[in-house]
C-alpha positions in Angstrom: 141.8 0.4 -41.6 144.3 0.5 -38.9 144.8 -0.5 -35.4 142.9 2.8 -34.0 139.6 1.1 -35.0 140.1 -1.9 -32.9 140.0 0.1 -29.7 136.4 0.9 -29.9 135.3 -2.3 -31.8 136.8 -4.1 -28.7 135.4 -1.9 -26.2 131.9 -2.3 -27.6 132.4 -5.9 -27.7 133.8 -6.3 -23.9 130.7 -4.2 -22.8 128.1 -6.2 -24.7 129.8 -9.4 -23.2 129.6 -8.4 -19.8 125.9 -7.4 -20.3 125.0 -10.5 -22.1 126.8 -12.7 -19.3 125.1 -10.8 -16.5 121.6 -11.2 -18.0 122.2 -14.8 -19.2 123.3 -15.8 -15.7 120.5 -14.0 -14.4 117.9 -15.9 -16.5 119.4 -19.0 -15.7 119.4 -18.7 -11.8 115.7 -17.7 -11.9 114.9 -20.6 -14.0 116.6 -22.9 -11.8 114.8 -21.3 -8.6 111.5 -21.8 -10.5 112.2 -25.5 -11.4 113.0 -26.0 -7.7 109.5 -24.8 -6.9 110.7 -21.5 -5.3 108.2 -18.7 -5.1 108.7 -16.2 -7.8 107.7 -13.2 -5.5 111.3 -13.3 -4.4 112.4 -11.6 -7.7 110.4 -8.7 -6.6 111.6 -8.2 -3.0 113.4 -5.0 -2.4 112.2 -3.2 -5.4 109.8 -1.0 -3.8 111.9 -0.1 -0.5 114.4 3.2 -0.4 114.9 5.8 -2.4 114.4 5.6 -6.4 117.7 5.3 -7.9 117.5 8.6 -10.2 117.4 10.6 -6.8 120.8 8.9 -5.8 122.5 9.4 -9.2 121.3 13.0 -9.2 122.8 13.7 -5.5 126.1 11.5 -6.5 126.7 13.7 -9.5 125.7 16.9 -7.9 128.5 16.2 -5.5 130.9 15.0 -8.0 130.4 18.5 -10.1 130.7 20.4 -6.7 133.7 18.7 -5.7 135.1 19.3 -9.2 134.4 22.8 -9.2 136.0 23.3 -6.2 139.2 21.3 -7.1 139.6 23.5 -10.2 139.2 26.9 -8.0 141.7 25.5 -5.3 144.3 24.1 -7.9 144.0 27.7 -9.6 144.7 29.4 -6.4 147.7 26.9 -5.6 149.3 27.5 -9.0 148.8 31.4 -8.8 150.2 31.7 -5.2 152.9 28.9 -5.4 155.7 28.0 -7.9 154.2 24.8 -8.3 153.7 23.4 -11.9 150.2 23.5 -13.5 150.8 19.8 -14.8 150.7 17.9 -11.6 148.4 20.3 -9.5 145.2 20.6 -11.6 144.5 16.8 -11.8 145.7 15.8 -8.1 143.6 18.5 -6.7 140.5 18.0 -9.1 140.5 14.0 -8.5 140.8 14.1 -4.9 138.1 16.9 -4.3 135.8 14.8 -6.9 136.7 11.9 -4.8 135.9 13.8 -1.5 132.4 15.0 -3.4 131.5 11.5 -4.1 132.1 10.3 -0.4 129.8 13.0 0.8 127.3 12.1 -2.0 127.6 8.6 -0.8 126.8 9.8 2.7 124.0 11.8 1.5 122.2 8.9 -0.2 122.5 6.7 2.6 121.0 9.2 5.0 118.2 9.6 2.2 117.7 5.7 2.1 117.3 6.0 6.0 114.2 8.3 5.6 
């Protein structure tokens, strides 16, 4: 059992710790509000407003994949018709256009939320 196994174990423990902290803090906060006599309906506020989360996820994922695909195509064109090396062009163009795709997806999700 070498040090390679420690990385996945530590990642799992870190994710578990973060999720546990979020839920335990939320639970304590809700209990404190209930003890003070605040109406429990504030926990449900904002749940039915807006677009469902899966639609936003699908829109953002679609724009991310479109941006990545266009990035691969443009990187292929750049490496074919110029003397630039593949090692730097592909990741940079893909990440730039994937970010642009996520930006467009964010704006589209905001527009969906307005409707």
